Every structure is written in C-alpha cells, then in structure tokens.
C-alpha positions in Angstrom: 2.0 -12.7 -7.1 0.3 -13.5 -3.8 -2.4 -15.6 -5.6 0.2 -17.5 -7.5 2.1 -18.4 -4.3 -1.2 -19.4 -2.6 -2.1 -21.6 -5.5 1.3 -23.3 -5.4 1.1 -23.9 -1.7 -2.4 -25.2 -1.7 -1.9 -27.4 -4.8 1.1 -29.0 -3.0 -0.9 -29.4 0.2 -3.9 -31.0 -1.5 -1.7 -33.3 -3.5 0.2 -34.5 -0.4 -3.2 -35.0 1.4 -4.5 -37.1 -1.5 -1.3 -39.2 -1.5 -1.7 -39.9 2.2 -5.3 -40.8 1.8 -4.2 -43.6 -0.6 -5.0 -44.7 -4.0 -7.3 -47.5 -2.9 -9.6 -45.1 -1.0 -9.7 -42.7 -3.9 -10.6 -45.5 -6.4 -13.7 -46.5 -4.2 -15.3 -43.2 -3.2 -18.5 -43.2 -1.3 -21.1 -40.4 -1.2 -19.6 -39.0 2.0 -16.3 -38.7 0.2 -17.9 -36.5 -2.5 -19.3 -34.3 0.3 -15.8 -34.1 1.8 -14.4 -33.0 -1.6 -17.0 -30.3 -2.0 -16.2 -28.9 1.5 -12.5 -29.2 0.8 -12.9 -27.3 -2.4 -14.8 -24.5 -0.7 -12.1 -24.3 2.0 -9.3 -24.2 -0.6 -11.1 -21.5 -2.5 -11.2 -19.3 0.6 -7.5 -19.9 1.2 -6.6 -19.3 -2.4 -8.4 -16.0 -3.1 -9.0 -14.7 0.4 -10.9 -11.4 -0.2 -10.2 -11.3 -3.9 -13.4 -12.0 -5.7 -12.3 -10.6 -9.1 -12.4 -12.5 -12.3 -8.8 -11.6 -12.8 -7.9 -13.2 -9.5 -9.8 -16.3 -10.4 -8.1 -16.6 -13.8 -4.7 -16.2 -12.2 -5.4 -19.0 -9.7 -6.9 -21.3 -12.4 -4.0 -20.6 -14.8 -1.4 -21.2 -12.0 -3.0 -24.5 -11.0 -3.3 -25.6 -14.7 0.4 -24.7 -15.2 1.4 -26.7 -12.2 -0.6 -29.7 -13.4 0.9 -29.5 -16.9 4.4 -29.1 -15.5 4.1 -32.0 -13.1 2.6 -34.2 -15.9 5.5 -33.3 -18.2 8.1 -33.9 -15.5 6.5 -37.3 -14.7 6.5 -38.2 -18.4 10.1 -37.1 -18.9 11.7 -38.5 -15.7 11.0 -42.0 -14.2 12.0 -40.9 -10.7 9.5 -38.0 -10.8 6.8 -40.4 -12.2 7.3 -42.8 -9.3 7.0 -39.9 -6.8 3.9 -38.4 -8.4 2.0 -41.5 -9.4 3.5 -44.1 -7.1 4.4 -47.7 -8.0 2.2 -50.7 -8.6 2.1 -52.9 -5.5 2.0 -56.7 -5.7 -0.6 -58.1 -3.4 -0.6 -61.8 -4.5 2.3 -63.8 -6.0 1.7 -67.3 -7.2 -1.4 -67.8 -5.0 0.3 -66.4 -1.9 -1.0 -63.3 -0.3 1.8 -60.8 0.5 0.5 -59.6 3.9 3.0 -56.8 4.2 2.0 -55.2 0.9 -1.7 -55.7 1.8 -1.1 -53.8 5.1 0.8 -51.1 3.2 -2.2 -50.7 0.9 -4.6 -50.7 3.9 -6.6 -53.5 2.3 -8.2 -56.5 4.0 -8.0 -60.0 2.6 -11.8 -59.9 2.2 -11.5 -56.9 -0.1 -8.9 -58.6 -2.1 -11.1 -61.7 -2.4 -14.0 -59.5 -3.5 -11.8 -58.0 -6.3 -10.9 -61.6 -7.4 -14.5 -62.7 -7.4 -15.4 -59.6 -9.5 -12.9 -61.0 -12.0 -14.4 -64.5 -11.9 -11.7 -66.0 -9.6 -13.2 -68.0 -6.7 -10.1 -68.5 -4.6 -7.0 -66.5 -3.9 -4.8 -69.5 -4.5 -6.0 -69.5 -8.2 -4.2 -66.1 -8.7 -0.8 -65.9 -10.3 -0.5 -62.1 -9.7 -2.8 -59.5 -8.1 -1.4 -56.0 -8.4 -2.7 -52.8 -6.9 -2.2 -50.4 -9.8 -1.4 -46.7 -9.4 -5.0 -45.9 -10.4 -6.2 -47.7 -7.3 -7.7 -50.7 -9.2 -6.6 -54.2 -8.6 -5.4 -56.2 -11.6 -5.8 -60.0 -11.1 -4.1 -62.5 -13.4 -5.2 -66.1 -12.9 -2.8 -69.0 -12.9 -2.6 -70.8 -16.3 -5.6 -72.9 -17.1 -7.8 -71.2 -14.5 -10.2 -68.3 -14.2 
C-alpha cells in the first residue's frame, strides 16, 4: 500500500509541476529539457520505489500510475469543470489584429514569438490576424482575417 500512496503523491506532484511550467514551454522542448526529464524520471523512481527493486513493486507502481491516468482522463471526459482544471483553457492572444498583452504575459510569451508563429502560418503581420489562440496543447492557432493569409 505504501507504493500506491507514493505513486499517487508523486503523480500529483509531477502533474502540478508540469502545469506550473506551462503548456507553451512543454510544446517547445529543447535538448536540455529532455535531459531534465530523464533526471526527473530517475529522481521520481527513487522516491517511488525507495529500496523495493522487485518486479512486483514495479508492477504495482506502473498499475497505480496507469489507473490514475485513466481515471483522470475519464473524469476530464465526463465533467467539463475537471477538464478545464486538468487540461486548461485555450487562451486568446490576438483578437481582430489587436494583441492582448495581458494574455500574452499570462502565457509567458513575447510578441516576437507570436509573430514567429504567425509567419510559420504565412501571415506577415499581426494586424492581419483575426484570432490567435494558444491551445491547451501549447500550439498557437492563427486564423487570418477574411481575404488575407
């Protein structure tokens, strides 16, 4: 039962950490980020299993984490409130060519990064955008104004 409790606590802790890091950062991982994930995985493993190196202990931990993931996914599917907590909400960055500075700050995103996203979608200027939305996946959806793009 100790392994189940440890798995639950560490799953929650890692989930909260990833929410704090932000969806934008997770969508654009650099090589150093992968190194951090590997080190984080090793540290979590030590906290999960402590001195238990048995196959049974590993299976208990894996099963517990899988059950938590399936349960959270089901709850997010079933209840909109849970979905908004687990996945977050899309964030409007540009509305009718006007950059929403407050939302950009909230996303920890510079105007230059937004302009880069627009250029990648063949939009030269931010004032040509009807809507730019930071999706829950961390990607930016850009919808050009009618007759442009």
